All heavy atoms as an XYZ file, in Angstrom:
763
protein
N       0.841     -1.176      0.000
C       0.000      0.000      0.000
C       0.890      1.245      0.000
O       1.852      1.328      0.743
C      -0.894     -0.052      1.228
C      -1.925      0.998      1.273
S      -3.101      0.602      2.587
C      -4.467      1.460      1.967
N       0.581      2.189     -0.804
C       1.422      3.384     -0.940
C       0.919      4.505     -0.039
O      -0.260      4.603      0.264
C       1.417      3.849     -2.387
N       1.845      5.325      0.363
C       1.515      6.502      1.155
C       0.811      7.503      0.239
O       1.346      7.862     -0.810
C       2.808      7.096      1.720
C       2.562      8.232      2.687
O       1.412      8.714      2.764
O       3.519      8.622      3.371
N      -0.389      7.970      0.594
C      -1.115      8.874     -0.294
C      -0.438     10.225     -0.496
O      -0.692     10.906     -1.478
C      -2.469      9.048      0.395
C      -2.265      8.652      1.803
C      -1.134      7.661      1.812
N       0.457     10.621      0.402
C       1.111     11.922      0.261
C       2.156     11.922     -0.836
O       2.371     12.918     -1.492
C       1.776     12.335      1.566
C       0.804     12.675      2.661
C       1.542     12.948      3.923
N       2.243     11.722      4.280
C       3.189     11.634      5.193
N       3.568     12.700      5.835
N       3.759     10.493      5.480
N       2.843     10.779     -1.025
C       3.954     10.802     -1.962
C       4.025      9.591     -2.874
O       4.937      9.494     -3.660
C       5.276     10.962     -1.207
C       5.418      9.932     -0.113
O       4.885      8.842     -0.231
N       6.136     10.267      0.929
N       3.107      8.665     -2.765
C       3.086      7.527     -3.650
C       4.172      6.501     -3.392
O       4.408      5.626     -4.202
N       4.863      6.584     -2.282
C       5.939      5.644     -1.978
C       5.446      4.591     -0.992
O       4.443      4.778     -0.313
C       7.145      6.383     -1.387
O       6.814      6.896     -0.119
N       6.151      3.472     -0.887
C       5.725      2.408      0.028
C       6.128      2.683      1.476
O       6.579      1.797      2.188
C       6.428      1.178     -0.534
C       7.649      1.700     -1.163
C       7.269      3.051     -1.700
N       5.970      3.919      1.932
C       6.362      4.284      3.289
C       5.185      4.320      4.252
O       5.351      4.654      5.412
C       7.049      5.651      3.280
C       8.324      5.743      2.470
C       8.830      7.167      2.457
C       9.377      4.823      3.021
N       4.008      3.979      3.774
C       2.815      4.058      4.611
C       2.950      3.199      5.860
O       2.621      3.641      6.963
C       1.580      3.633      3.808
C       0.319      3.692      4.589
C      -0.317      4.910      4.797
C      -0.236      2.555      5.126
C      -1.487      4.980      5.519
C      -1.407      2.614      5.851
C      -2.035      3.836      6.048
N       3.470      1.977      5.712
C       3.605      1.081      6.858
C       4.684      1.559      7.821
O       4.649      1.216      9.002
C       3.935     -0.340      6.395
C       2.805     -0.939      5.589
O       1.646     -0.576      5.856
O       3.089     -1.754      4.704
N       5.640      2.311      7.351
C       6.746      2.772      8.195
C       6.464      4.113      8.855
O       7.291      4.599      9.606
C       8.010      2.870      7.362
N       5.318      4.707      8.597
C       5.045      6.035      9.146
C       5.110      6.074     10.670
O       5.653      7.015     11.235
C       3.693      6.542      8.667
C       3.801      7.412      7.440
O       4.925      7.734      7.038
O       2.750      7.770      6.897
N       4.547      5.093     11.352
C       4.580      5.092     12.824
C       6.019      4.987     13.326
O       6.404      5.660     14.280
C       3.746      3.947     13.369
N       6.820      4.190     12.669
C       8.224      4.051     13.054
C       8.963      5.362     12.805
O       9.752      5.807     13.635
C       8.883      2.897     12.281
C       8.247      1.578     12.694
C      10.383      2.857     12.514
C       8.628      0.408     11.826
N       8.698      5.991     11.669
C       9.347      7.269     11.371
C       8.952      8.349     12.367
O       9.783      9.148     12.778
C       9.006      7.720      9.954
C       9.670      6.948      8.819
C       9.143      7.428      7.476
C      11.165      7.079      8.886
N       7.684      8.365     12.784
C       7.255      9.366     13.767
C       7.952      9.156     15.104
O       8.387     10.115     15.748
C       5.742      9.324     13.942
C       4.983     10.057     12.870
C       3.531     10.249     13.246
N       2.837      9.008     13.501
C       2.205      8.291     12.574
N       2.208      8.710     11.326
N       1.590      7.183     12.895
N       8.074      7.905     15.543
C       8.763      7.619     16.808
C      10.243      7.978     16.715
O      10.811      8.557     17.647
C       8.607      6.151     17.181
C       7.213      5.795     17.623
C       7.123      4.315     17.917
C       5.701      3.918     18.205
N       5.560      2.485     18.392
N      10.862      7.637     15.602
C      12.283      7.954     15.418
C      12.482      9.461     15.345
O      13.453      9.989     15.887
C      12.811      7.278     14.157
N      11.575     10.167     14.688
C      11.671     11.620     14.578
C      11.675     12.256     15.964
O      12.521     13.091     16.272
C      10.486     12.150     13.755
C      10.437     13.644     13.641
C      11.213     14.314     12.710
C       9.619     14.394     14.477
C      11.177     15.692     12.598
C       9.580     15.773     14.377
C      10.358     16.411     13.436
O      10.322     17.777     13.343
N      10.752     11.839     16.821
C      10.676     12.406     18.165
C      11.895     12.018     18.999
O      12.447     12.847     19.725
C       9.397     11.953     18.868
C       9.272     12.514     20.250
C       8.976     13.850     20.434
C       9.480     11.711     21.360
C       8.875     14.383     21.712
C       9.385     12.237     22.628
C       9.072     13.565     22.817
N      12.340     10.779     18.896
C      13.506     10.328     19.658
C      14.769     11.084     19.284
O      15.539     11.501     20.152
N      14.995     11.282     18.003
C      16.180     12.020     17.551
C      16.077     13.481     17.958
O      17.057     14.087     18.390
C      16.351     11.885     16.021
C      17.352     12.873     15.492
C      16.769     10.476     15.685
N      14.901     14.046     17.852
C      14.693     15.432     18.263
C      15.044     15.595     19.738
O      15.777     16.506     20.122
C      13.234     15.794     18.001
C      12.848     17.190     18.351
C      13.086     18.310     17.624
C      12.150     17.602     19.519
N      12.564     19.398     18.284
C      11.993     18.996     19.439
C      11.638     16.932     20.619
C      11.342     19.721     20.428
C      10.990     17.659     21.601
C      10.857     19.032     21.493
N      14.554     14.680     20.570
C      14.811     14.753     22.006
C      16.287     14.532     22.330
O      16.882     15.290     23.105
C      13.940     13.722     22.721
C      13.869     13.797     24.225
C      13.258     15.119     24.648
C      13.045     12.653     24.763
N      16.898     13.509     21.741
C      18.313     13.242     21.999
C      19.209     14.393     21.555
O      20.147     14.762     22.260
C      18.744     11.966     21.273
C      18.665     10.664     22.045
C      19.040      9.508     21.145
C      19.528     10.702     23.270
N      18.927     14.955     20.399
C      19.737     16.065     19.907
C      19.645     17.272     20.832
O      20.650     17.928     21.120
C      19.309     16.465     18.500
O      19.572     15.426     17.601
N      18.455     17.565     21.310
C      18.300     18.679     22.234
C      18.996     18.413     23.568
O      19.597     19.318     24.150
C      16.822     18.992     22.453
C      16.113     19.657     21.288
C      14.645     19.914     21.637
C      16.781     20.957     20.900
N      18.939     17.179     24.052
C      19.624     16.826     25.298
C      21.138     16.961     25.127
O      21.818     17.546     25.984
C      19.236     15.403     25.755
C      20.156     14.887     26.835
C      17.802     15.384     26.245
N      21.679     16.429     24.024
C      23.124     16.523     23.786
C      23.559     17.987     23.639
O      24.588     18.393     24.168
C      23.536     15.722     22.563
C      23.497     14.236     22.769
C      23.411     13.383     21.694
C      23.561     13.677     24.029
C      23.391     12.011     21.865
C      23.537     12.315     24.220
C      23.451     11.476     23.137
N      22.778     18.780     22.915
C      23.110     20.193     22.763
C      23.021     20.913     24.108
O      23.862     21.766     24.424
C      22.185     20.853     21.749
N      22.037     20.567     24.917
C      21.908     21.165     26.238
C      23.089     20.835     27.136
O      23.604     21.705     27.856
N      23.525     19.563     27.117
C      24.703     19.185     27.902
C      25.952     19.924     27.414
O      26.804     20.320     28.211
C      24.943     17.679     27.856
C      24.105     16.914     28.835
C      23.481     15.739     28.446
C      23.930     17.342     30.133
C      22.709     15.012     29.342
C      23.165     16.641     31.034
C      22.543     15.472     30.642
N      26.076     20.099     26.112
C      27.238     20.815     25.568
C      27.212     22.283     25.975
O      28.250     22.858     26.302
C      27.286     20.671     24.052
N      26.041     22.890     25.972
C      25.941     24.284     26.403
C      26.253     24.396     27.892
O      26.943     25.316     28.325
C      24.552     24.852     26.053
C      24.433     24.990     24.530
C      24.304     26.190     26.739
C      23.058     25.289     24.038
N      25.775     23.447     28.677
C      26.121     23.414     30.095
C      27.638     23.246     30.265
O      28.236     23.866     31.142
C      25.384     22.277     30.799
C      25.813     22.092     32.216
C      25.431     22.833     33.287
C      26.721     21.112     32.703
N      26.044     22.368     34.419
C      26.841     21.304     34.088
C      27.446     20.087     32.108
C      27.664     20.514     34.871
C      28.250     19.299     32.901
C      28.359     19.520     34.263
N      28.246     22.429     29.406
C      29.691     22.230     29.455
C      30.464     23.495     29.145
O      31.508     23.756     29.743
N      29.956     24.297     28.209
C      30.617     25.571     27.896
C      30.622     26.474     29.121
O      31.615     27.131     29.426
C      29.917     26.276     26.715
C      30.208     25.559     25.416
C      30.348     27.731     26.609
C      29.445     26.092     24.235
N      29.523     26.496     29.829
C      29.418     27.349     31.012
C      30.306     26.812     32.141
O      31.006     27.569     32.806
C      27.946     27.444     31.472
C      27.831     28.161     32.801
C      27.110     28.126     30.407
N      30.290     25.507     32.336
C      31.016     24.896     33.453
C      32.523     24.799     33.199
O      33.320     25.091     34.067
C      30.437     23.497     33.703
C      31.053     22.748     34.820
C      30.406     23.096     36.126
N      30.866     22.154     37.132
C      31.554     22.525     38.194
N      31.811     23.790     38.394
N      31.953     21.645     39.060
N      32.897     24.308     32.014
C      34.306     24.132     31.638
C      34.542     24.790     30.285
O      34.457     24.125     29.254
C      34.679     22.648     31.521
C      34.374     21.820     32.732
C      33.315     20.909     32.728
C      35.150     21.923     33.865
C      33.040     20.140     33.836
C      34.873     21.144     34.979
C      33.823     20.256     34.960
O      33.550     19.491     36.063
N      34.827     26.075     30.218
C      35.005     26.741     28.925
C      36.155     26.131     28.107
O      37.278     26.006     28.596
C      35.339     28.180     29.311
C      34.875     28.345     30.711
C      34.969     26.997     31.336
N      35.834     25.699     26.915
C      36.823     25.106     26.009
C      36.220     25.098     24.611
O      35.004     24.988     24.452
C      37.162     23.688     26.461
C      38.407     23.136     25.834
N      38.386     22.411     24.676
C      39.707     23.200     26.221
C      39.633     22.046     24.372
N      40.447     22.516     25.305
N      37.067     25.191     23.576
C      36.589     25.237     22.194
C      35.954     23.925     21.750
O      35.163     23.888     20.812
C      37.731     25.584     21.250
C      38.810     24.540     21.251
C      39.914     24.513     22.047
C      38.846     23.360     20.451
N      40.650     23.389     21.790
C      40.013     22.643     20.816
C      38.019     22.820     19.484
C      40.360     21.443     20.239
C      38.370     21.612     18.896
C      39.534     20.946     19.273
N      36.283     22.812     22.397
C      35.822     21.499     21.947
C      34.316     21.297     22.112
O      33.755     20.368     21.530
C      36.566     20.392     22.692
O      36.297     20.459     24.073
N      33.643     22.142     22.864
C      32.192     22.011     23.028
C      31.439     22.396     21.751
O      30.262     22.056     21.605
C      31.715     22.867     24.186
C      32.223     22.399     25.505
C      33.172     23.020     26.262
C      31.846     21.222     26.217
N      33.393     22.291     27.397
C      32.600     21.188     27.404
C      30.951     20.190     25.969
C      32.477     20.171     28.337
C      30.833     19.176     26.895
C      31.580     19.169     28.066
N      32.094     23.080     20.841
C      31.424     23.487     19.598
C      31.105     22.290     18.704
O      30.113     22.307     17.976
C      32.296     24.485     18.844
N      31.924     21.256     18.766
C      31.717     20.092     17.887
C      30.418     19.343     18.219
O      29.627     19.072     17.311
C      32.953     19.160     17.931
C      32.733     17.936     17.071
C      34.191     19.921     17.491
N      30.133     18.993     19.492
C      28.857     18.320     19.745
C      27.642     19.204     19.475
O      26.594     18.699     19.052
C      28.924     17.910     21.219
C      30.124     18.504     21.794
C      30.973     19.013     20.682
N      27.784     20.511     19.672
C      26.665     21.409     19.363
C      26.406     21.420     17.861
O      25.262     21.313     17.413
C      26.937     22.829     19.896
C      26.924     22.830     21.420
C      25.913     23.817     19.352
C      27.359     24.129     22.036
N      27.470     21.524     17.066
C      27.314     21.521     15.608
C      26.736     20.190     15.119
O      25.856     20.175     14.237
C      28.655     21.788     14.943
N      27.196     19.071     15.681
C      26.665     17.761     15.280
C      25.189     17.631     15.646
O      24.396     17.080     14.869
C      27.481     16.644     15.927
N      24.797     18.151     16.798
C      23.390     18.099     17.195
C      22.528     18.961     16.273
O      21.418     18.571     15.906
C      23.234     18.547     18.641
N      23.044     20.107     15.874
C      22.293     20.993     14.964
C      22.133     20.335     13.591
O      21.050     20.370     13.000
C      22.980     22.373     14.857
C      22.422     23.190     13.711
C      22.838     23.122     16.162
N      23.187     19.703     13.091
C      23.092     19.008     11.798
C      22.110     17.838     11.896
O      21.317     17.602     10.979
C      24.483     18.529     11.325
C      24.367     17.626     10.113
C      25.361     19.718     11.013
N      22.135     17.111     13.021
C      21.185     16.011     13.218
C      19.753     16.531     13.245
O      18.852     15.910     12.661
C      21.499     15.268     14.508
N      19.516     17.658     13.907
C      18.176     18.240     13.925
C      17.734     18.683     12.534
O      16.572     18.493     12.158
C      18.128     19.427     14.889
C      18.069     19.072     16.369
C      18.297     20.316     17.219
C      16.744     18.430     16.709
N      18.655     19.253     11.752
C      18.311     19.686     10.394
C      17.986     18.495      9.496
O      17.001     18.526      8.746
C      19.457     20.498      9.807
N      18.806     17.447      9.580
C      18.531     16.248      8.773
C      17.244     15.577      9.225
O      16.480     15.062      8.409
C      19.705     15.277      8.871
N      16.977     15.599     10.518
C      15.759     15.002     11.050
C      14.527     15.769     10.576
O      13.511     15.168     10.229
C      15.832     14.992     12.582
C      14.788     14.113     13.190
O      14.440     13.083     12.657
N      14.285     14.523     14.335
N      14.619     17.084     10.531
C      13.501     17.884     10.035
C      13.247     17.602      8.553
O      12.105     17.481      8.123
C      13.769     19.364     10.251
C      12.689     20.233      9.740
N      11.434     20.273     10.314
C      12.640     21.082      8.684
C      10.677     21.108      9.634
N      11.389     21.618      8.636
N      14.319     17.492      7.795
C      14.170     17.188      6.363
C      13.631     15.775      6.153
O      12.894     15.518      5.201
C      15.536     17.359      5.673
C      15.522     17.071      4.204
C      14.637     18.071      3.461
N      14.602     17.760      2.067
C      13.588     17.125      1.465
N      12.546     16.741      2.151
N      13.623     16.885      0.171
N      13.965     14.860      7.069
C      13.472     13.483      6.984
C      11.949     13.434      7.071
O      11.315     12.604      6.432
C      14.092     12.644      8.110
C      13.680     11.191      8.236
C      14.116     10.421      6.997
C      14.288     10.581      9.475
N      11.383     14.325      7.840
C       9.930     14.339      8.003
C       9.214     14.655      6.697
O       8.093     14.216      6.476
C       9.550     15.356      9.069
C       8.121     15.310      9.470
C       7.896     16.168     10.696
N       6.516     16.143     11.108
C       6.039     15.361     12.058
N       6.845     14.547     12.694
N       4.771     15.396     12.374
N       9.864     15.394      5.812
C       9.225     15.763      4.552
C       9.786     14.995      3.356
O       9.483     15.349      2.219
C       9.397     17.272      4.297
O      10.787     17.575      4.242
C       8.727     18.089      5.386
N      10.589     13.960      3.615
C      11.165     13.174      2.514
C      10.051     12.468      1.753
O       9.084     11.989      2.340
C      12.155     12.158      3.062
N      10.205     12.378      0.434
C       9.149     11.760     -0.360
C       9.623     10.571     -1.190
O       8.839     10.022     -1.941
C       8.475     12.801     -1.259
C       9.458     13.471     -2.178
O      10.623     13.106     -2.230
N       8.986     14.456     -2.908
N      10.876     10.178     -1.068
C      11.376      8.989     -1.768
C      12.049      8.064     -0.764
O      12.611      8.505      0.225
C      12.365      9.390     -2.856
C      11.719     10.125     -4.013
C      12.715     10.365     -5.125
N      13.871     11.099     -4.653
C      14.051     12.401     -4.799
N      13.134     13.124     -5.399
N      15.142     12.984     -4.358
N      11.992      6.786     -1.046
C      12.555      5.803     -0.123
C      14.068      5.970      0.022
O      14.595      5.896      1.125
C      12.221      4.394     -0.606
C      12.514      3.331      0.403
C      11.847      2.031     -0.020
N      11.818      1.034      0.995
C      11.084      1.070      2.094
N      10.337      2.110      2.342
N      11.103      0.081      2.949
N      14.779      6.217     -1.062
C      16.219      6.413     -0.997
C      16.585      7.647     -0.184
O      17.550      7.650      0.568
N      15.798      8.686     -0.353
C      16.016      9.910      0.414
C      15.792      9.666      1.905
O      16.545     10.155      2.753
C      15.056     10.979     -0.090
C      15.251     12.338      0.509
C      14.264     13.354     -0.066
O      13.274     12.970     -0.716
O      14.505     14.544      0.155
N      14.781      8.869      2.227
C      14.503      8.531      3.621
C      15.648      7.747      4.234
O      16.068      8.020      5.353
C      13.199      7.721      3.714
O      12.150      8.474      3.123
C      12.850      7.411      5.143
N      16.171      6.787      3.494
C      17.292      5.986      3.992
C      18.535      6.850      4.180
O      19.219      6.772      5.210
C      17.577      4.806      3.037
C      18.854      4.096      3.406
C      16.410      3.833      3.034
N      18.835      7.691      3.210
C      20.004      8.556      3.294
C      19.900      9.546      4.461
O      20.840      9.705      5.243
C      20.188      9.320      1.979
C      21.394     10.249      1.906
C      22.681      9.446      1.968
C      21.346     11.053      0.631
N      18.764     10.183      4.602
C      18.580     11.137      5.691
C      18.533     10.444      7.049
O      19.027     10.977      8.048
C      17.315     11.964      5.468
C      17.418     12.995      4.365
C      16.051     13.571      4.042
C      18.371     14.102      4.757
N      17.948      9.251      7.103
C      17.940      8.488      8.357
C      19.338      8.101      8.788
O      19.695      8.213      9.965
N      20.152      7.659      7.837
C      21.542      7.320      8.145
C      22.352      8.531      8.566
O      23.150      8.471      9.513
N      22.128      9.651      7.889
C      22.821     10.892      8.249
C      22.424     11.351      9.645
O      23.272     11.738     10.459
C      22.495     11.998      7.227
O      22.870     11.551      5.929
C      23.201     13.291      7.559
N      21.148     11.270      9.939
C      20.659     11.656     11.264
C      21.276     10.780     12.341
O      21.766     11.276     13.357
C      19.127     11.561     11.303
O      18.586     12.423     10.314
C      18.583     11.942     12.656
N      21.270      9.479     12.125
C      21.846      8.550     13.097
C      23.330      8.815     13.296
O      23.819      8.852     14.430
C      21.616      7.107     12.644
C      22.191      6.024     13.538
C      21.532      6.063     14.911
C      22.006      4.669     12.899
N      24.042      9.027     12.196
C      25.474      9.300     12.271
C      25.768     10.544     13.112
O      26.634     10.525     13.991
C      26.051      9.478     10.858
C      27.506      9.918     10.783
C      28.409      8.748     11.127
C      27.816     10.466      9.417
N      25.026     11.614     12.893
C      25.302     12.854     13.615
C      24.815     12.823     15.066
O      25.409     13.476     15.924
C      24.748     14.059     12.858
C      25.656     14.506     11.765
C      25.398     14.183     10.444
C      26.803     15.220     12.049
C      26.249     14.572      9.433
C      27.669     15.621     11.046
C      27.388     15.295      9.727
N      23.778     12.062     15.366
C      23.369     11.919     16.770
C      24.432     11.142     17.535
O      24.821     11.519     18.647
C      21.989     11.237     16.878
C      21.710     10.777     18.295
C      20.904     12.179     16.435
N      24.916     10.055     16.950
C      25.978      9.275     17.598
C      27.249     10.122     17.714
O      27.903     10.123     18.764
C      26.236      7.964     16.822
C      27.472      7.260     17.316
C      25.027      7.048     16.939
N      27.594     10.855     16.665
C      28.781     11.712     16.712
C      28.645     12.778     17.791
O      29.612     13.083     18.498
C      29.007     12.371     15.353
N      27.460     13.326     17.949
C      27.239     14.334     18.985
C      27.447     13.741     20.373
O      28.093     14.350     21.224
C      25.830     14.909     18.861
O      25.587     15.852     19.863
N      26.925     12.553     20.600
C      27.108     11.902     21.892
C      28.551     11.540     22.174
O      29.057     11.759     23.283
N      29.238     11.015     21.176
C      30.650     10.644     21.346
C      31.498     11.893     21.573
O      32.357     11.920     22.472
C      31.149      9.840     20.121
C      32.651      9.692     20.141
C      30.476      8.482     20.080
N      31.272     12.920     20.772
C      32.061     14.137     20.918
C      31.749     14.872     22.213
O      32.586     15.628     22.721
C      31.839     15.056     19.720
C      32.424     14.511     18.435
S      34.126     13.929     18.581
C      34.971     15.443     18.930
N      30.585     14.644     22.778
C      30.271     15.204     24.084
C      31.213     14.634     25.142
O      31.761     15.362     25.966
C      28.817     14.903     24.432
C      28.164     15.664     25.557
C      28.154     17.146     25.257
C      26.758     15.158     25.760
N      31.433     13.321     25.087
C      32.384     12.687     26.005
C      33.812     13.139     25.767
O      34.567     13.381     26.718
N      34.189     13.256     24.507
C      35.545     13.713     24.174
C      35.752     15.151     24.648
O      36.793     15.488     25.218
C      35.800     13.595     22.649
C      37.086     14.277     22.255
C      35.798     12.139     22.240
N      34.752     15.994     24.421
C      34.864     17.393     24.849
C      34.987     17.501     26.366
O      35.740     18.312     26.876
C      33.649     18.192     24.354
N      34.255     16.663     27.073
C      34.351     16.678     28.525
C      35.744     16.291     28.993
O      36.320     16.935     29.875
C      33.301     15.753     29.137
C      33.250     15.718     30.662
C      32.907     17.098     31.206
C      32.245     14.692     31.130
N      36.302     15.251     28.380
C      37.673     14.839     28.749
C      38.689     15.932     28.400
O      39.607     16.197     29.169
C      38.034     13.533     28.068
C      37.437     12.320     28.753
C      38.076     11.039     28.257
N      37.879     10.843     26.833
C      36.878     10.177     26.298
N      35.958      9.650     27.060
N      36.769     10.040     24.997
N      38.551     16.557     27.238
C      39.482     17.617     26.836
C      39.350     18.846     27.734
O      40.354     19.469     28.090
C      39.237     18.038     25.386
C      39.738     17.096     24.302
C      39.271     17.590     22.946
C      41.238     16.983     24.353
N      38.153     19.201     28.089
C      37.940     20.406     28.882
C      38.409     20.223     30.322
O      38.858     21.179     30.949
C      36.460     20.795     28.868
N      38.307     19.010     30.831
C      38.706     18.769     32.213
C      40.187     18.501     32.358
O      40.719     18.498     33.458
C      37.905     17.609     32.776
C      36.447     17.944     32.910
C      35.656     16.797     33.397
N      35.791     16.745     34.854
C      35.295     15.784     35.582
N      34.650     14.806     35.002
N      35.437     15.794     36.890
N      40.878     18.278     31.244
C      42.318     17.965     31.301
C      43.167     19.197     31.552
O      42.808     20.292     31.445
C      42.754     17.325     29.990
């Protein structure tokens, strides 16, 4: 069955996409919030990397919501996942660098 909005076979995946959209939105905001708290607590240039990764993840996640092709959905989903994980990893790295 095709999604009536775009004619793609994403109709069955809509509930999964909505849950993933909210989860990535929440995680990105949490990671960005921790990085901003880190800037205040331990001033260091390395906090910019997790903030930038969280912003890119939020932008890709927003674009994912309006994707209309299956390949575009896969590409944006992978990009979103990559930048959320990078934001979390770089948050730990920034903390170690700032405290050293």
